[in-house]
N, C-alpha and C positions, 0 to 999 in steps of 0.2 A: 650460691649466688643466682640473681633473679635472671628471668626470663628474658627480661628485655634491658639489664645490665650493658651499659656503656664500656668495660672494659671487655666484652666475651669479643673473643679475636673470630674474624668471617673465617670460614672452610674455605681450604685449600681444594685447588682445582689442577687436572694433569692439564697438562701443556696442551695435548693433543686429545682433549675432551672435547664433543661438539655437541650443540641441544638443536634435536633434527626441528628439522620447520614443520611445521600442521599443514596435515595434509590438505588438499582441496575439496573443496566441499563437491564438487563437481567438475566434470570433465569441458576445457577451456569453450568457450562460444566461439560458432562459426560466420563469417564473414561472406557472404553468397553476390553481394553488391558494395560497391566503394561509393555510392550515396543513394539513400535510402528515400531522398524526396519521393512523394507524393498521396495519393489518396487509400484509406486504410481502415478496416472494420475490424470490431473487434470480435476474436477468436473465444468465446461463450465457454468451449469444451476446454481451456485452453487457458484461462485468464484465472484467476482468482484477484477478488476485489475486498480484503478483507481486513479486522480489527483486532485490536487485542487490547485489554482494561484490566486492572486489578481488582482481583475479588480479596474483600475482607483485608485490604491490604497487606496480604500477605503471598499470594500466588498470582498468575497471570492467567486469564480463561481468553480464548480467543474462539472468531467466529469468521463467517465470511457471507454474502446473500449469492446466490444461485443461480439467477435470474435477474440478467439484466441487458443491452445494450447499447453500442458505442460505434463513433466513426473518429476518423482523425487526420490533419491534413496534415503532413510533413515538407516543412520548405528550409533547407539546408542553407541556402544561397541568403534567404531573407529570412531567419530565424522565425522573426516576430508576427511573420504574415503566417504562420504555421495557428493550428486552433485545434479543438478537440471539446466532445459533448458525451457524456454517459449518462442512460438512463437505467437505473435501481428500481427494480420493486420491492417494497420494503417486505412485505411476507414472505419475501424468501430468505429471510435471517436463518442464519442453524451456528447454532454451538454448540451441538451435538447429545444438549441434554434437552428432551422434550416439551418439559413444565419451564424450564428461563425460556424457551423459544416462544412459548405463548405467552408470558412474562413481556417478553421483548417485545410483543408483535401488539401488546396494547395499550391502552390509554397512557399506563404509566410511563412508556415510553415512543415508540414509534404510532402508534394509534393510526395502524394500518386502515382500518376501514375508512380511516376521514381523510388520512394522505397517504393512498396506494404507491405513490413514486419520491425517490431521491433523485436529484440530478448534479450535475457537475458540468458544466459550463466555462471554455477559457475564456477569460479578458486578457493576460498574455501569456507571452511565450519570447525567454532566453535559450541559450545556449551558448555555454561555457566555453565547454573545445568539443573536440569529434563526440564525446559519447556523453557528457553531462547537458543534462536539458533542466529549467526550472517554469515550472507552469502554476500561473496564479491563475484562479477561477472562481466562478462562482458556487457554492453549495449551498443547495437547498433542501433542509428535512422541516419536517413536520409544517412548511410553509413561510420558514424563515430562512435566510437568504444570507450568506457573510461571506467573506472572500478567505481561500485557502490557497498558501503556496506549497509548492510539493515538487521537491529534487529527483529526478527522474534518472536512473545509468542504464545506457543499449546497454542492451545486455547480447548482441548481434543482429545476425541475419540469415537466412537459410531458405534454401528451393525443397519444398519438403518431398515428397513421392509422389503427389499428385500432381507435382508442376507449382504449385503456389508459393509466390514471395512469401514470407514473413521474418517480420522484428517482431525483438523482446525490446521487455524494456523493466525495472523494476522501482519502486519506487516509492515514498514514504511521510508520512507526516503527523504531527499530532496536535489535537484539538482539546477545546474546552466543550463538551459536551451540551453542557448548560446554556450558553452561547446558541444555541438552537431549541431549547425547551426543555432538554432531555434534561429534569429536574430530580426523578425519583431518587431518593436513598435511603436506606435505614442505618441508623447510628450503634456502631457499636460499645458494648461494654464496656471495654476497653480503652475505649478512646477509638478515632478515627472513624472510616464510614466503612459498609460494604462492599460501593462498586464507586471505583475511582472517577472524579472528573474528567479526567485527562486523558483522550483513548489516542489511541495509535492506529492509523488508517496503512494499511498496506499494498500494493497493488504489484502481481507481477502481471504481466502483460507478454498478450502473444496476440498479433495482428495482421493480418493479411489484406496484400495489396490486393485494392481496384486495378485492374486489367483498363491501360489507358483506350477508349475509345477509338476507335481502325476510324 
């Protein structure tokens, strides 16, 4: 009988058998404060601004930017009054492979000598519930600005050993790099291209509250 024969009977299972639940990837987040409203600065050493792309249409290459700065204002009562801005040094791009990083810094991609910075400035912020935020802003790469919408999930708040209030967020968005003039590619003999046009942006954010002025 064929492997996918319709006459094949499903395997029976014991009434007491169970499928184990997948283990959590991390420990549960903490909640140090009920209201995270306030002003924050990005903690660069504990924040990742990254990306992933398909290579040769068969695998995923991941990278990140190592040098950036940013700030945010969170208003939980009136979320639309929230805002954020980030400036990223283009030359700090890293994918773990020196030749590839040099190519990304060249005029074929980011042209870091001419355009040393990337930036993101919010234009709208909404909040669906206590943990889900949607941030829309202007992303500028190589002098080209386009709107991008990023969905963020709050991952908790905590007091660190130095007394700082920290908040965490994770977010992602998919863009087409050609919209920012990042058009370099190479055709494959088997069809397709070397680098995908669609790029996934990835954000793992740790931000430190700015103490209120006394």
